[in-house]
C-alpha positions as CSV (number, residue, x, y, z in Angstrom):
1,M,85.4,94.9,124.4
2,I,87.3,92.6,122.5
3,Y,85.8,92.0,118.6
4,D,85.7,88.8,116.7
5,C,87.0,90.9,113.6
6,H,86.3,88.4,111.2
7,S,82.9,86.7,110.2
8,H,80.7,85.5,107.6
9,T,76.9,85.4,107.4
10,E,74.6,84.4,104.6
11,F,75.6,87.3,102.3
12,S,78.7,85.3,101.9
13,S,78.3,82.6,99.2
14,D,80.1,80.1,101.3
15,S,78.0,80.7,104.5
16,E,74.2,80.3,105.7
17,M,74.9,82.3,109.0
18,K,72.0,84.2,110.3
19,A,73.1,87.4,111.3
20,E,70.7,86.9,114.5
21,D,72.6,83.6,115.4
22,A,75.9,84.9,115.0
23,I,75.0,88.4,117.2
24,E,73.6,86.0,119.9
25,A,76.7,83.7,120.0
26,A,78.8,86.7,120.4
27,R,76.9,88.0,123.0
28,K,76.8,85.1,125.0
29,L,80.8,85.3,124.7
30,G,81.0,89.0,126.2
31,I,82.3,89.8,122.7
32,G,81.8,92.3,120.0
33,L,81.3,91.0,116.3
34,I,82.2,92.3,112.8
35,F,80.6,90.8,109.7
36,T,83.4,90.7,107.0
37,E,81.5,89.4,103.8
38,H,83.4,87.7,100.9
39,Y,83.9,90.1,98.0
40,D,86.1,88.3,95.3
41,F,85.7,90.2,92.0
42,D,88.2,88.0,90.1
43,Y,86.6,84.9,91.0
44,K,84.3,84.7,88.2
45,E,87.2,83.9,86.1
46,S,87.3,80.7,88.2
47,K,86.1,77.3,86.9
48,H,84.4,77.1,90.5
49,Y,82.3,80.4,89.7
50,K,79.1,78.4,89.2
51,E,79.5,76.8,92.9
52,M,80.5,79.9,94.6
53,D,80.3,83.5,93.3
54,F,82.1,85.5,96.2
55,L,79.8,88.6,95.2
56,F,77.4,90.4,97.1
57,D,75.3,93.8,96.6
58,A,77.2,96.2,98.8
59,K,73.9,98.5,99.5
60,K,71.4,95.7,99.9
61,Y,74.0,94.1,102.7
62,W,74.3,97.9,104.4
63,E,70.4,98.3,104.1
64,S,69.8,94.8,105.5
65,Y,72.3,95.2,108.4
66,E,72.5,98.5,109.3
67,A,69.5,98.8,111.9
68,L,71.8,96.0,113.9
69,R,74.8,98.0,113.6
70,G,75.8,99.6,116.6
71,E,78.6,98.9,119.9
72,A,78.5,95.5,119.5
73,L,78.2,94.8,115.6
74,L,80.3,96.5,112.8
75,L,79.7,95.8,109.3
76,G,83.0,95.4,107.4
77,V,83.9,93.6,104.1
78,E,86.8,91.0,103.1
79,V,88.1,91.4,99.5
80,G,90.0,89.0,97.8
81,L,93.4,90.3,96.5
82,T,94.2,89.7,93.0
83,P,96.0,92.0,90.2
84,G,92.8,92.2,88.2
85,S,90.7,93.6,91.3
86,I,92.3,96.5,92.5
87,E,90.1,99.2,90.9
88,A,86.9,96.9,91.4
89,N,87.8,96.6,95.0
90,R,88.3,100.6,95.3
91,K,85.1,101.2,93.7
92,F,83.2,98.3,95.9
93,I,84.6,99.9,99.5
94,N,83.1,103.1,98.5
95,E,80.0,102.2,97.9
96,V,78.6,102.3,101.5
97,P,80.5,103.4,104.8
98,F,82.3,100.0,105.5
99,D,83.6,100.0,109.3
100,Q,86.6,97.7,108.3
101,V,88.2,96.2,105.0
102,I,90.1,93.0,105.3
103,G,92.4,92.1,102.3
104,S,92.9,88.2,101.7
105,I,94.8,86.1,99.3
106,H,92.4,83.4,98.4
107,A,93.0,82.6,94.9
108,I,96.5,82.8,92.6
109,D,96.8,83.0,89.0
110,K,93.0,82.5,88.7
111,L,93.2,79.2,90.8
112,D,91.5,79.1,94.2
113,I,93.6,77.5,96.9
114,Y,90.9,75.7,98.3
115,Y,91.3,73.2,95.1
116,P,93.8,70.8,94.1
117,E,94.7,72.3,90.9
118,Y,97.0,75.1,92.5
119,Y,99.1,72.6,94.2
120,E,99.4,69.9,91.1
121,G,102.8,69.7,90.1
122,K,104.2,71.9,92.5
123,K,106.6,71.1,95.7
124,K,105.6,72.9,98.8
125,E,108.5,75.3,98.6
126,Q,107.3,76.8,95.1
127,A,103.4,76.8,96.2
128,Y,104.3,78.5,99.2
129,G,106.6,80.6,98.1
130,H,104.7,81.9,95.0
131,Y,101.7,82.7,97.9
132,L,103.8,84.5,99.8
133,E,105.1,86.7,96.9
134,T,101.9,87.2,95.5
135,M,100.5,88.3,99.0
136,A,103.4,90.6,99.6
137,D,103.0,92.2,96.0
138,M,99.1,92.5,96.6
139,V,99.6,94.0,100.3
140,K,101.6,96.8,98.5
141,A,99.2,97.3,95.6
142,N,96.3,97.8,97.7
143,P,97.0,100.1,100.5
144,Y,93.4,100.9,101.0
145,I,93.0,97.8,103.0
146,D,92.9,98.1,106.8
147,V,93.7,94.2,107.5
148,L,95.6,91.5,106.3
149,G,94.0,88.3,106.4
150,H,94.9,84.9,107.8
151,I,98.4,84.7,106.6
152,D,98.3,81.0,107.1
153,Y,95.0,80.6,104.7
154,I,97.2,78.2,102.5
155,S,97.9,75.7,105.3
156,R,94.1,75.3,105.7
157,Y,94.1,73.2,102.6
158,S,97.3,72.5,101.2
159,P,98.1,68.7,100.6
160,Y,101.6,68.8,102.0
161,D,102.5,66.7,105.4
162,D,103.9,69.8,106.7
163,K,101.1,72.1,106.3
164,E,102.5,75.4,108.2
165,I,104.6,78.3,107.0
166,G,107.9,77.9,108.9
167,Y,109.5,81.0,109.3
168,K,113.0,79.7,109.3
169,E,112.0,77.8,105.8
170,Y,110.7,81.3,104.4
171,H,112.1,83.7,106.5
172,D,112.9,86.2,103.5
173,L,109.1,86.1,102.0
174,V,107.5,86.5,105.5
175,D,109.3,89.4,106.2
176,L,108.5,90.8,103.1
177,V,105.0,90.6,103.5
178,L,105.1,92.0,106.9
179,M,107.7,94.9,106.0
180,N,104.7,95.7,103.1
181,V,102.4,95.6,106.0
182,L,104.1,97.8,108.1
183,D,104.7,100.4,105.2
184,T,101.1,100.6,103.9
185,G,100.2,101.0,107.4
186,T,97.8,97.9,107.2
187,V,97.1,95.6,110.4
188,M,97.9,92.0,110.9
189,E,94.9,89.4,111.7
190,M,95.5,87.0,114.0
191,N,93.1,84.1,112.6
192,T,91.9,82.0,115.6
193,R,90.5,79.0,113.1
194,R,93.7,76.8,113.5
195,L,94.6,77.5,116.9
196,D,93.6,74.6,118.4
197,S,96.9,72.8,117.5
198,K,100.5,73.1,118.9
199,A,102.0,73.4,115.8
200,V,99.7,76.2,114.3
201,A,100.2,78.1,117.3
202,E,104.0,77.5,117.6
203,S,104.3,78.5,113.9
204,L,102.2,81.5,113.8
205,L,104.1,82.7,117.4
206,M,107.2,83.1,115.2
207,I,105.8,85.2,112.4
208,Y,103.9,87.3,114.7
209,A,106.8,88.0,117.1
210,R,108.7,88.8,114.0
211,Y,106.3,91.4,112.8
212,K,106.6,92.8,116.3
213,E,110.3,93.0,116.1
214,L,110.2,94.8,112.7
215,G,107.6,97.6,114.3
216,G,104.2,96.2,114.2
217,Q,101.9,97.0,117.3
218,Y,98.6,96.3,116.5
219,V,96.7,92.8,115.6
220,T,93.0,91.9,114.7
221,I,91.7,88.8,116.1
222,G,89.3,86.9,114.1
223,S,87.2,83.3,113.9
224,D,86.6,83.5,110.0
225,A,83.3,81.9,111.3
226,H,80.6,80.4,109.0
227,K,78.9,79.2,111.8
228,A,77.4,80.6,114.7
229,E,79.0,78.0,116.9
230,N,82.3,79.1,115.9
231,V,82.2,82.6,117.0
232,G,85.1,83.7,119.0
233,M,86.7,80.2,118.7
234,N,90.0,80.1,120.5
235,F,89.8,83.4,121.5
236,K,91.6,82.8,124.7
237,M,94.9,81.1,123.1
238,A,95.0,84.2,120.6
239,Q,94.5,86.8,123.2
240,D,97.4,85.3,125.2
241,M,99.7,84.8,122.3
242,V,98.9,88.5,121.4
243,E,99.5,89.6,125.2
244,F,102.9,87.5,125.3
245,I,104.3,88.9,121.8
246,G,103.6,92.7,123.1
247,L,100.8,93.4,120.3
248,K,97.6,95.5,121.0
249,P,94.4,94.0,119.6
250,V,92.2,96.6,117.8
251,H,89.5,96.8,115.3
252,F,88.0,99.3,113.1
253,R,85.1,101.5,113.4
254,E,84.2,104.0,110.3
255,R,88.0,102.9,108.9
256,K,89.7,104.3,112.1
257,I,91.6,102.0,114.3
258,E,90.4,101.8,118.1
259,Y,91.8,99.4,120.7
260,S,90.0,96.3,121.7
261,K,90.0,95.6,125.6
């Protein structure tokens, strides 16, 4: 079974998706699903904390969803990677037996890159360079994660005309991220949220082809769905890209890697 390895229900403060609706959407598509709720420990330092806290109670989450867990549904978490959250993340993921742990860069220097403040006064090269440097450092500092989430997250929200992480322009930093991913035994995620654009697909194709060239073998595929209608979005495109590059789609169960078919 192929799994949508990245989704958010109402346990994530930016999502209102009901578990039952998400499960039904996945069932109709004939795919499995992994809930990966947001846990961003350092977000309490953000000025936007009152709007979104990005914290949840791991034990309450497990108690609420454990009965739903089975072959078609696994329970995971997406932790925000920041220098100040390393020990808190370690402690949190040990509270319950999560199936899969995604690590993602959502904030840099206590600035949420969803908001304009991070980009103010920065040219694209500076904003993206610092993002990739931070990502490389955080992957190395957090070897307990299973998956590196959405390498192109910054491209969703940046204000620049060309939003993509062009491999030619950022090859040294992209390579550093990928080598740290490989050195720590982490798996790259192919996030499908933006794959309805040719420019996005071409940009990501170069990055993931380089991942393969450096020795990468596996990739998870995830929609990052916050609404039931987005579960499994753009999956055919992602599967075609992964097959073309020669990577194997996988998911994690009880923190152990399994092949997705």
